[in-house]
SEFIZA-3560 file (N, C-alpha, C; in Angstrom, 3 decimals):
REM SEFIZA-3560
<numar><xx>149.893</xx><yy>11.849</yy><zz>-140.258</zz><atom>N</atom></numar>
<numar><xx>149.576</xx><yy>12.804</yy><zz>-139.183</zz><atom>CA</atom></numar>
<numar><xx>149.683</xx><yy>14.240</yy><zz>-139.700</zz><atom>C</atom></numar>
<numar><xx>150.797</xx><yy>14.557</yy><zz>-140.367</zz><atom>N</atom></numar>
<numar><xx>150.981</xx><yy>15.922</yy><zz>-140.852</zz><atom>CA</atom></numar>
<numar><xx>149.968</xx><yy>16.259</yy><zz>-141.949</zz><atom>C</atom></numar>
<numar><xx>149.547</xx><yy>15.243</yy><zz>-142.708</zz><atom>N</atom></numar>
<numar><xx>148.561</xx><yy>15.491</yy><zz>-143.777</zz><atom>CA</atom></numar>
<numar><xx>147.225</xx><yy>15.917</yy><zz>-143.172</zz><atom>C</atom></numar>
<numar><xx>146.826</xx><yy>15.230</yy><zz>-142.108</zz><atom>N</atom></numar>
<numar><xx>145.573</xx><yy>15.599</yy><zz>-141.433</zz><atom>CA</atom></numar>
<numar><xx>145.693</xx><yy>16.989</yy><zz>-140.819</zz><atom>C</atom></numar>
<numar><xx>146.853</xx><yy>17.299</yy><zz>-140.269</zz><atom>N</atom></numar>
<numar><xx>147.071</xx><yy>18.611</yy><zz>-139.649</zz><atom>CA</atom></numar>
<numar><xx>146.962</xx><yy>19.713</yy><zz>-140.697</zz><atom>C</atom></numar>
<numar><xx>147.549</xx><yy>19.480</yy><zz>-141.874</zz><atom>N</atom></numar>
<numar><xx>147.482</xx><yy>20.476</yy><zz>-142.951</zz><atom>CA</atom></numar>
<numar><xx>146.037</xx><yy>20.685</yy><zz>-143.396</zz><atom>C</atom></numar>
<numar><xx>145.287</xx><yy>19.581</yy><zz>-143.488</zz><atom>N</atom></numar>
<numar><xx>143.864</xx><yy>19.708</yy><zz>-143.878</zz><atom>CA</atom></numar>
<numar><xx>143.096</xx><yy>20.496</yy><zz>-142.837</zz><atom>C</atom></numar>
<numar><xx>143.365</xx><yy>20.226</yy><zz>-141.562</zz><atom>N</atom></numar>
<numar><xx>142.666</xx><yy>20.929</yy><zz>-140.476</zz><atom>CA</atom></numar>
<numar><xx>142.979</xx><yy>22.432</yy><zz>-140.535</zz><atom>C</atom></numar>
<numar><xx>144.260</xx><yy>22.769</yy><zz>-140.743</zz><atom>N</atom></numar>
<numar><xx>144.651</xx><yy>24.188</yy><zz>-140.816</zz><atom>CA</atom></numar>
<numar><xx>144.014</xx><yy>24.851</yy><zz>-142.032</zz><atom>C</atom></numar>
<numar><xx>143.929</xx><yy>24.108</yy><zz>-143.135</zz><atom>N</atom></numar>
<numar><xx>143.321</xx><yy>24.670</yy><zz>-144.354</zz><atom>CA</atom></numar>
<numar><xx>141.838</xx><yy>24.961</yy><zz>-144.117</zz><atom>C</atom></numar>
<numar><xx>141.147</xx><yy>24.014</yy><zz>-143.478</zz><atom>N</atom></numar>
<numar><xx>139.721</xx><yy>24.225</yy><zz>-143.167</zz><atom>CA</atom></numar>
<numar><xx>139.546</xx><yy>25.403</yy><zz>-142.212</zz><atom>C</atom></numar>
<numar><xx>140.443</xx><yy>25.502</yy><zz>-141.220</zz><atom>N</atom></numar>
<numar><xx>140.387</xx><yy>26.596</yy><zz>-140.243</zz><atom>CA</atom></numar>
<numar><xx>140.582</xx><yy>27.936</yy><zz>-140.950</zz><atom>C</atom></numar>
<numar><xx>141.553</xx><yy>27.982</yy><zz>-141.874</zz><atom>N</atom></numar>
<numar><xx>141.818</xx><yy>29.205</yy><zz>-142.620</zz><atom>CA</atom></numar>
<numar><xx>140.622</xx><yy>29.621</yy><zz>-143.462</zz><atom>C</atom></numar>
<numar><xx>140.000</xx><yy>28.636</yy><zz>-144.132</zz><atom>N</atom></numar>
<numar><xx>138.834</xx><yy>28.950</yy><zz>-144.960</zz><atom>CA</atom></numar>
<numar><xx>137.688</xx><yy>29.448</yy><zz>-144.090</zz><atom>C</atom></numar>
<numar><xx>137.522</xx><yy>28.843</yy><zz>-142.911</zz><atom>N</atom></numar>
<numar><xx>136.456</xx><yy>29.250</yy><zz>-141.998</zz><atom>CA</atom></numar>
<numar><xx>136.662</xx><yy>30.676</yy><zz>-141.522</zz><atom>C</atom></numar>
<numar><xx>137.911</xx><yy>30.997</yy><zz>-141.144</zz><atom>N</atom></numar>
<numar><xx>138.211</xx><yy>32.353</yy><zz>-140.678</zz><atom>CA</atom></numar>
<numar><xx>138.008</xx><yy>33.361</yy><zz>-141.805</zz><atom>C</atom></numar>
<numar><xx>138.419</xx><yy>32.987</yy><zz>-143.024</zz><atom>N</atom></numar>
<numar><xx>138.253</xx><yy>33.872</yy><zz>-144.180</zz><atom>CA</atom></numar>
<numar><xx>136.762</xx><yy>34.146</yy><zz>-144.387</zz><atom>C</atom></numar>
<numar><xx>135.944</xx><yy>33.103</yy><zz>-144.296</zz><atom>N</atom></numar>
<numar><xx>134.498</xx><yy>33.256</yy><zz>-144.468</zz><atom>CA</atom></numar>
<numar><xx>133.903</xx><yy>34.180</yy><zz>-143.415</zz><atom>C</atom></numar>
<numar><xx>134.384</xx><yy>34.024</yy><zz>-142.171</zz><atom>N</atom></numar>
<numar><xx>133.873</xx><yy>34.868</yy><zz>-141.078</zz><atom>CA</atom></numar>
<numar><xx>134.211</xx><yy>36.332</yy><zz>-141.339</zz><atom>C</atom></numar>
<numar><xx>135.478</xx><yy>36.578</yy><zz>-141.791</zz><atom>N</atom></numar>
<numar><xx>135.878</xx><yy>37.964</yy><zz>-142.068</zz><atom>CA</atom></numar>
<numar><xx>135.036</xx><yy>38.555</yy><zz>-143.196</zz><atom>C</atom></numar>
<numar><xx>134.741</xx><yy>37.759</yy><zz>-144.235</zz><atom>N</atom></numar>
<numar><xx>133.932</xx><yy>38.237</yy><zz>-145.363</zz><atom>CA</atom></numar>
<numar><xx>132.538</xx><yy>38.607</yy><zz>-144.878</zz><atom>C</atom></numar>
<numar><xx>131.950</xx><yy>37.735</yy><zz>-144.047</zz><atom>N</atom></numar>
<numar><xx>130.595</xx><yy>37.998</yy><zz>-143.524</zz><atom>CA</atom></numar>
<numar><xx>130.597</xx><yy>39.259</yy><zz>-142.662</zz><atom>C</atom></numar>
<numar><xx>131.597</xx><yy>39.398</yy><zz>-141.789</zz><atom>N</atom></numar>
<numar><xx>131.683</xx><yy>40.588</yy><zz>-140.928</zz><atom>CA</atom></numar>
<numar><xx>131.829</xx><yy>41.848</yy><zz>-141.771</zz><atom>C</atom></numar>
<numar><xx>132.626</xx><yy>41.756</yy><zz>-142.832</zz><atom>N</atom></numar>
<numar><xx>132.818</xx><yy>42.902</yy><zz>-143.718</zz><atom>CA</atom></numar>
<numar><xx>131.514</xx><yy>43.304</yy><zz>-144.388</zz><atom>C</atom></numar>
<numar><xx>130.760</xx><yy>42.303</yy><zz>-144.852</zz><atom>N</atom></numar>
<numar><xx>129.482</xx><yy>42.593</yy><zz>-145.519</zz><atom>CA</atom></numar>
<numar><xx>128.507</xx><yy>43.229</yy><zz>-144.533</zz><atom>C</atom></numar>
<numar><xx>128.469</xx><yy>42.726</yy><zz>-143.310</zz><atom>N</atom></numar>
<numar><xx>127.569</xx><yy>43.294</yy><zz>-142.291</zz><atom>CA</atom></numar>
<numar><xx>127.956</xx><yy>44.753</yy><zz>-142.005</zz><atom>C</atom></numar>
<numar><xx>129.273</xx><yy>45.016</yy><zz>-141.909</zz><atom>N</atom></numar>
<numar><xx>129.735</xx><yy>46.380</yy><zz>-141.649</zz><atom>CA</atom></numar>
<numar><xx>129.309</xx><yy>47.307</yy><zz>-142.787</zz><atom>C</atom></numar>
<numar><xx>129.455</xx><yy>46.839</yy><zz>-144.033</zz><atom>N</atom></numar>
<numar><xx>129.046</xx><yy>47.657</yy><zz>-145.185</zz><atom>CA</atom></numar>
<numar><xx>127.543</xx><yy>47.939</yy><zz>-145.137</zz><atom>C</atom></numar>
<numar><xx>126.748</xx><yy>46.929</yy><zz>-144.801</zz><atom>N</atom></numar>
<numar><xx>125.296</xx><yy>47.120</yy><zz>-144.714</zz><atom>CA</atom></numar>
<numar><xx>124.951</xx><yy>48.165</yy><zz>-143.657</zz><atom>C</atom></numar>
<numar><xx>125.618</xx><yy>48.092</yy><zz>-142.506</zz><atom>N</atom></numar>
<numar><xx>125.356</xx><yy>49.053</yy><zz>-141.424</zz><atom>CA</atom></numar>
<numar><xx>125.675</xx><yy>50.468</yy><zz>-141.889</zz><atom>C</atom></numar>
<numar><xx>126.820</xx><yy>50.638</yy><zz>-142.564</zz><atom>N</atom></numar>
<numar><xx>127.220</xx><yy>51.969</yy><zz>-143.050</zz><atom>CA</atom></numar>
<numar><xx>126.207</xx><yy>52.488</yy><zz>-144.076</zz><atom>C</atom></numar>
<numar><xx>125.786</xx><yy>51.611</yy><zz>-144.977</zz><atom>N</atom></numar>
<numar><xx>124.802</xx><yy>52.029</yy><zz>-145.996</zz><atom>CA</atom></numar>
<numar><xx>123.488</xx><yy>52.436</yy><zz>-145.362</zz><atom>C</atom></numar>
<numar><xx>123.017</xx><yy>51.663</yy><zz>-144.382</zz><atom>N</atom></numar>
<numar><xx>121.748</xx><yy>51.998</yy><zz>-143.699</zz><atom>CA</atom></numar>
<numar><xx>121.871</xx><yy>53.333</yy><zz>-142.976</zz><atom>C</atom></numar>
<numar><xx>123.004</xx><yy>53.571</yy><zz>-142.324</zz><atom>N</atom></numar>
<numar><xx>123.197</xx><yy>54.838</yy><zz>-141.607</zz><atom>CA</atom></numar>
<numar><xx>123.193</xx><yy>56.004</yy><zz>-142.590</zz><atom>C</atom></numar>
<numar><xx>123.825</xx><yy>55.841</yy><zz>-143.763</zz><atom>N</atom></numar>
<numar><xx>123.839</xx><yy>56.919</yy><zz>-144.757</zz><atom>CA</atom></numar>
<numar><xx>122.431</xx><yy>57.169</yy><zz>-145.274</zz><atom>C</atom></numar>
<numar><xx>121.660</xx><yy>56.113</yy><zz>-145.509</zz><atom>N</atom></numar>
<numar><xx>120.283</xx><yy>56.266</yy><zz>-145.999</zz><atom>CA</atom></numar>
<numar><xx>119.446</xx><yy>57.021</yy><zz>-144.954</zz><atom>C</atom></numar>
<numar><xx>119.607</xx><yy>56.652</yy><zz>-143.675</zz><atom>N</atom></numar>
<numar><xx>118.852</xx><yy>57.316</yy><zz>-142.612</zz><atom>CA</atom></numar>
<numar><xx>119.271</xx><yy>58.780</yy><zz>-142.500</zz><atom>C</atom></numar>
<numar><xx>120.545</xx><yy>59.048</yy><zz>-142.706</zz><atom>N</atom></numar>
<numar><xx>121.036</xx><yy>60.419</yy><zz>-142.598</zz><atom>CA</atom></numar>
<numar><xx>120.451</xx><yy>61.317</yy><zz>-143.670</zz><atom>C</atom></numar>
<numar><xx>120.263</xx><yy>60.796</yy><zz>-144.885</zz><atom>N</atom></numar>
<numar><xx>119.691</xx><yy>61.602</yy><zz>-145.975</zz><atom>CA</atom></numar>
<numar><xx>118.238</xx><yy>61.959</yy><zz>-145.694</zz><atom>C</atom></numar>
<numar><xx>117.523</xx><yy>61.053</yy><zz>-145.074</zz><atom>N</atom></numar>
<numar><xx>116.110</xx><yy>61.341</yy><zz>-144.760</zz><atom>CA</atom></numar>
<numar><xx>116.043</xx><yy>62.358</yy><zz>-143.615</zz><atom>C</atom></numar>
//
């Protein structure tokens, strides 16, 4: 039982980490686009 629970928590952690990475990349893209638009 505890082994399955640990696996579930590990998968959950990896999923959350992936979501944060994707959100971070999207935020960086938005900032870069805004800077490019500002220069024009």
